[in-house]
C-alpha positions in Angstrom: -20.3 -15.5 7.2 -23.4 -14.3 5.3 -24.9 -12.6 8.4 -21.8 -10.9 9.6 -20.3 -9.8 6.3 -23.6 -9.5 4.3 -22.1 -11.2 1.3 -25.3 -11.3 -0.8 -25.9 -7.6 -0.3 -22.4 -7.1 -1.8 -23.1 -9.5 -4.6 -20.4 -11.9 -3.4 -19.9 -15.3 -1.9 -17.5 -17.2 0.3 -15.5 -18.7 -2.5 -15.0 -15.4 -4.3 -14.0 -13.6 -1.0 -11.5 -16.3 0.0 -9.8 -16.4 -3.5 -9.7 -12.6 -3.4 -8.1 -12.6 0.1 -5.4 -15.1 -1.0 -4.8 -13.1 -4.2 -4.3 -9.9 -2.1 -1.8 -11.8 0.1 0.1 -13.3 -2.9 0.6 -9.8 -4.4 1.9 -8.3 -1.2 3.8 -11.4 0.2 7.0 -9.8 -1.1 6.9 -7.6 2.0 7.8 -10.6 4.1 11.1 -10.9 2.2 11.8 -7.2 1.5 11.0 -5.6 4.9 13.6 -7.7 6.8 16.2 -7.0 4.2 15.6 -3.2 4.4 15.4 -3.0 8.2 18.4 -5.3 8.7 20.4 -2.6 6.9 19.5 -0.4 9.8 20.9 -3.0 12.2 17.7 -4.8 13.1 17.6 -8.6 13.4 16.1 -9.9 10.1 14.5 -12.9 11.6 12.8 -10.9 14.3 11.7 -8.3 11.7 10.2 -11.2 9.5 8.0 -12.3 12.4 7.1 -8.8 13.4 6.1 -8.1 9.8 3.9 -11.1 9.5 2.3 -10.6 12.9 1.6 -6.9 12.5 0.1 -7.5 9.1 -2.1 -10.2 10.4 -3.3 -8.3 13.4 -3.9 -5.0 11.5 -5.7 -6.8 8.6 -7.8 -8.7 11.1 -8.9 -5.5 12.7 -9.8 -4.2 9.3 -11.8 -7.3 8.5 -13.8 -7.6 11.7 -14.1 -3.9 12.7 -14.3 -2.0 9.4 -15.4 -5.0 7.3 -13.6 -3.8 4.2 -11.4 -5.9 1.8 -8.3 -3.9 2.5 -5.1 -5.5 3.8 -2.4 -3.8 5.8 1.3 -4.4 6.4 4.6 -2.4 6.9 4.7 0.1 4.1 7.3 0.3 1.4 8.8 3.7 1.2 8.2 4.2 4.9 10.6 1.4 5.7 13.1 2.9 3.3 12.8 6.3 5.1 13.2 4.4 8.4 16.4 2.7 7.4 18.1 4.9 4.9 17.2 8.4 6.1 16.7 8.2 9.8 19.3 5.6 10.6 21.9 5.4 7.8 21.4 8.9 6.4 22.4 12.4 7.6 20.3 12.0 10.8 22.4 9.0 11.9 20.0 8.0 14.7 19.6 4.4 16.0 16.9 2.1 14.8 15.4 2.2 18.3 15.0 6.0 17.8 13.2 5.4 14.5 11.0 2.7 16.0 10.0 5.1 18.8 9.0 7.7 16.1 6.7 5.1 14.5 5.1 4.4 17.9 4.5 8.1 18.5 3.1 8.5 14.9 0.7 5.6 15.6 -0.6 7.1 18.8 -1.1 10.5 17.1 -3.0 8.7 14.4 -5.3 7.0 16.9 -6.1 10.4 18.4 -6.7 11.9 14.9 -8.9 9.0 13.9 -10.9 9.2 17.2 -11.8 12.9 16.5 -12.5 12.2 12.8 -9.7 14.4 11.5 -8.5 11.8 9.0 -12.1 11.1 8.0 -12.6 14.8 7.3 -9.5 14.7 5.1 -10.8 11.8 3.1 -14.3 13.4 2.7 -12.7 16.7 1.6 -11.2 15.2 -1.5 -13.5 16.1 -4.5 -14.9 13.1 -6.4 -12.9 13.9 -9.6 -9.7 13.7 -7.6 -10.8 10.5 -5.9 -11.3 9.0 -9.4 -7.9 10.4 -10.4 -6.3 8.7 -7.4 -7.6 5.3 -8.5 -6.1 5.9 -12.0 -2.8 7.2 -10.6 -2.5 4.2 -8.3 -3.1 1.9 -11.3 -0.1 3.5 -13.1 1.9 3.4 -9.9 1.5 -0.3 -9.1 1.9 -1.2 -12.7 5.2 0.7 -12.6 6.2 -1.1 -9.5 5.5 -4.4 -11.2 7.4 -3.5 -14.4 10.4 -2.2 -12.4 10.5 -5.2 -10.1 10.7 -7.5 -13.1 13.4 -5.4 -14.8 11.2 -4.5 -17.8 11.8 -0.9 -17.1 14.7 0.7 -15.3 16.4 3.9 -14.5 18.1 5.3 -17.6 21.5 6.8 -18.4 20.7 10.4 -19.1 17.0 9.7 -19.0 14.6 9.1 -16.2 13.5 5.7 -17.5 14.4 3.3 -20.2 13.6 -0.2 -21.4 15.3 -2.9 -19.4 16.9 -6.1 -20.7 13.9 -8.0 -22.0 16.0 -11.1 -22.5 16.8 -11.4 -18.8 15.2 -14.2 -16.8 12.9 -12.0 -14.6 11.7 -9.9 -17.6 11.0 -13.0 -19.7 9.1 -14.6 -16.8 7.1 -11.5 -16.2 6.1 -11.1 -19.8 5.0 -14.8 -19.9 3.1 -14.1 -16.7 1.3 -11.2 -18.2 0.3 -13.3 -21.2 -0.8 -16.2 -19.0 -2.8 -14.0 -16.7 -4.4 -12.1 -19.6 -5.4 -15.4 -21.2 -7.0 -16.6 -17.9 -9.0 -13.3 -17.7 -10.0 -13.6 -21.4 -11.4 -17.0 -20.6 -13.3 -15.6 -17.6 -11.5 -18.1 -15.2 -12.2 -17.2 -11.6 -9.1 -16.6 -9.5 -7.1 -15.7 -12.6 -4.7 -13.4 -10.7 -3.9 -16.0 -8.1 -3.6 -18.8 -10.7 -1.3 -16.6 -12.8 1.0 -16.0 -9.8 1.2 -19.7 -9.0 1.9 -20.8 -12.6 4.4 -18.0 -13.2 6.3 -19.0 -10.0 6.4 -22.6 -11.1 7.7 -21.7 -14.6 10.4 -19.6 -12.9 11.9 -22.7 -11.2 13.7 -24.2 -14.3 14.5 -20.6 -15.4 16.4 -20.0 -12.2 14.3 -17.0 -11.3 12.3 -18.8 -8.6 14.9 -19.8 -6.1 14.0 -22.9 -4.0 15.3 -22.9 -0.4 18.2 -25.2 0.4 16.7 -28.6 1.2 13.3 -27.1 0.5 12.1 -27.1 4.1 8.6 -25.8 3.7 7.7 -25.6 7.3 9.6 -23.8 10.1 9.0 -22.2 13.4 8.8 -18.4 13.3 12.0 -16.6 14.5 11.9 -14.8 17.9 11.1 -11.1 18.1 13.0 -10.6 21.4 15.7 -8.6 19.7 13.3 -6.1 18.1 10.1 -5.9 20.1 9.5 -3.0 22.5 12.9 -1.5 21.8 12.2 2.2 22.4 14.5 5.1 23.4 14.2 6.8 26.8 12.1 9.9 27.3 15.1 12.2 27.1 15.5 11.4 23.3 11.7 11.8 22.5 11.5 15.6 23.1 14.0 16.6 20.4 13.8 18.5 17.1 15.0 15.4 15.3 12.2 13.3 16.7 9.7 16.0 15.6 11.0 16.0 12.1 10.9 12.2 11.8 7.4 11.9 13.3 6.1 14.6 11.0 7.5 12.9 7.9 6.0 9.5 9.0 2.7 11.3 9.7 2.6 13.1 6.3 3.4 10.2 4.1 1.2 7.7 6.0 -1.8 9.9 6.2 -2.0 10.6 2.4 -0.7 7.2 1.3 -3.6 5.6 3.3 -6.2 8.1 2.3 -5.1 7.8 -1.3 -5.2 4.0 -1.2 -8.6 3.9 0.4 -10.0 6.4 -2.1 -8.5 4.7 -5.1 -9.4 1.1 -4.3 -12.9 2.1 -3.0 -13.5 4.0 -6.2 -12.6 1.0 -8.3 -14.9 -1.2 -6.2 -17.8 1.2 -6.4 -17.8 1.5 -2.6 -18.1 5.3 -2.6 -21.6 6.8 -2.1 -23.2 9.4 -4.3 -21.3 12.2 -2.5 -17.9 10.4 -3.0 -17.7 9.3 0.7 -16.7 5.9 1.9 -19.0 4.6 4.6 -17.2 3.5 7.8 -14.0 5.2 6.6 -13.4 6.2 10.2 -13.2 2.5 11.2 -10.8 1.8 8.3 -8.5 4.6 9.3 -8.6 3.5 13.0 -7.6 0.0 11.9 -4.6 1.5 10.1 -3.7 3.6 13.2 -3.9 0.7 15.6 -1.9 -1.4 13.2 1.0 1.1 13.3 1.1 1.1 17.1 1.0 -2.8 17.1 3.8 -2.9 14.5 6.0 -0.5 16.4 5.6 -2.6 19.6 6.4 -5.8 17.7 9.4 -4.3 16.0 8.7 -3.0 12.5 8.2 0.2 10.6 4.9 1.9 9.9 2.0 -0.4 9.1 -0.3 1.0 6.4 -3.2 0.1 4.1 -1.7 -1.7 1.0 -2.4 -0.6 -2.6 -2.1 -4.3 -3.5 -5.5 -4.6 -1.9 -6.7 -3.6 -5.4 -5.7 -7.1 -6.6 -8.2 -8.7 -4.2 -10.9 -6.2 -5.2 -10.2 -7.0 -8.9 -10.7 -10.7 -8.0 -14.1 -9.9 -6.6 -13.5 -9.2 -3.0 -16.0 -6.8 -1.5 -16.2 -7.5 2.2 -14.2 -8.1 5.4 -14.1 -11.8 4.6 -11.5 -11.0 1.9 -9.2 -9.2 4.5 -10.0 -11.9 7.1 -8.6 -14.5 4.6 -5.5 -12.3 4.0 -4.9 -12.0 7.7 -5.1 -15.8 8.0 -2.5 -16.2 5.2 -0.1 -13.9 7.1 -0.5 -16.2 10.2 0.2 -19.2 8.0 3.2 -17.4 6.6 4.8 -17.4 10.0 5.1 -21.2 9.8 5.6 -21.5 6.0 8.1 -18.8 5.5 10.3 -20.7 3.1 7.3 -21.4 0.8 5.9 -17.9 0.7 9.2 -16.1 0.3 10.2 -18.1 -2.9 7.7 -16.0 -4.9 9.9 -13.8 -7.1 8.9 -10.2 -7.9 8.7 -11.3 -11.6 5.8 -13.6 -10.7 3.8 -10.9 -8.9 4.6 -8.3 -11.6 1.9 -9.6 -14.0 -0.7 -9.3 -11.3 0.3 -5.7 -10.5 0.3 -4.8 -14.3 -3.2 -6.3 -14.8 -4.5 -4.7 -11.6 -3.1 -1.4 -12.9 -5.3 -1.9 -16.0 -8.4 -2.5 -13.8 -7.6 0.6 -11.7 -7.8 2.8 -14.9 -11.6 2.5 -15.4 -12.6 5.4 -13.1 -10.9 7.7 -15.6 -14.2 7.6 -17.6 -15.8 9.5 -14.7 -13.4 12.4 -14.6 -14.7 15.7 -16.0 -12.1 16.7 -18.5 -14.2 19.6 -20.0 -13.7 21.7 -16.8 -10.0 22.6 -16.7 -10.2 23.5 -12.9 -11.1 19.8 -12.5 -9.1 18.2 -15.3 -5.6 19.7 -14.6 -5.6 18.7 -10.9 -6.9 15.3 -11.8 -4.2 14.8 -14.5 -1.4 16.0 -12.1 -2.7 13.5 -9.4 -2.5 10.7 -12.0 1.0 11.4 -13.4 2.7 12.5 -10.2 2.1 9.2 -8.4 4.4 7.1 -10.7 6.7 9.9 -11.6 7.3 11.0 -8.0 7.0 7.3 -6.9 4.6 8.3 -4.2 0.8 8.2 -3.7 1.1 11.0 -1.2 2.9 13.4 -3.5 0.3 12.7 -6.2 -2.4 13.8 -3.8 -0.5 16.9 -2.8 -0.1 18.0 -6.4 -3.7 17.4 -7.2 -5.2 19.0 -4.1 -3.0 22.0 -4.2 -3.6 22.8 -7.9 -7.3 22.2 -7.4 -7.5 24.8 -4.6 -5.4 27.4 -6.5 -7.2 27.0 -9.8 -10.6 27.2 -8.2 -9.5 30.4 -6.3 -8.0 32.3 -9.3 -11.0 31.3 -11.4 -13.4 32.9 -8.9 -14.9 29.6 -7.8 -13.8 29.6 -4.2 -17.2 28.4 -3.0 -16.3 25.0 -4.5 -13.3 24.6 -2.2 -14.0 23.2 1.3 -12.2 24.7 4.4 -10.4 21.5 4.8 -9.0 21.7 1.3 -7.8 25.3 2.0 -6.1 24.2 5.2 -4.4 21.2 3.6 -3.2 23.2 0.6 -1.6 25.8 2.8 0.1 23.1 4.8 1.3 21.4 1.6 2.8 24.7 0.3 4.4 25.4 3.7 5.9 21.9 3.7 7.5 22.5 0.3 9.0 25.8 1.3 10.2 25.0 4.8 10.9 21.2 4.9 
């Protein structure tokens, strides 16, 4: 382990990495329950989707661990699965889930090609260091918002965008207790505080009726078959259509910038960026993501992407591929312990997401707020992620305003060609899409 992952060089050890990997898994295990529910709405077999979700997450994360050697985990992405089910299949497009699955496959193949010629790496490197730091802060707010919303502490308001939820409800009370418990564990410098906090909160949720135990509490079960969802693609005649072009482009856009944003934000928090703001081996990390998407489509699930919840493992001390190797192993175990892993309520993971959101805020100290051509784009990057409920849209807001402000301030030399091209494409997308 030491020789392959160079643990001492990264000031880590096996115990820390394993705990970090389990912590990452625990904060993203909800996808094993949520993804089948969402894709079953599109007509897919939920049991098959569960197995496809766990397998694709395990394979993609394993590639990240052994090839890129980073502590980042991958799984079918939230938001992308909702677009798959509620826009492509159930929305105005009204296409079949097989059509949507084919679009995911095409997207993954295009990603592999883009990663092979370093296009995605160039996009990552083109983001200025101030915006990379802002992405970390924005992701912190975003995942804290996800946690608070999942626990019912905040909710959509009547006449307002947001309002306070019912703090006397079971999930809200459990989440608040979880935040206090996890905060106490961190205050006492207890290793594995996030993981311990999730476990304790889940147990407390049992008598409260928030943690629902399976009927008969059968912990072990064989994974459901993927025969009904795997390799279910449309014929060639449906591939060359305008609808397919639109769907593929949307998947491409969201996944590119969600992944780039997640890598930039989590890497910034973990101090993995070099003095030029670049992430070593980022090409390998992006290739892992691309291959994961192709594997996921073949197995029968929506786009696989790098998970922002990887920040929880990084916060727990994970710094190498051993963290993601552990997470991959947990997804394999989940195939056979589905009832056990799926009992974790969102109220139990909410405290971890809130605390990680706090940790992700620290790079805000490195943002230059004295230069308004840097400060305004950074601020928009931060606030648009939770407000637009999208990492990608936060990056779009930040990069576009950065380019425009630099240009009208007579500082065009500070803007790379890649930033110009991306900003023009972002503006065109807003106008024409």
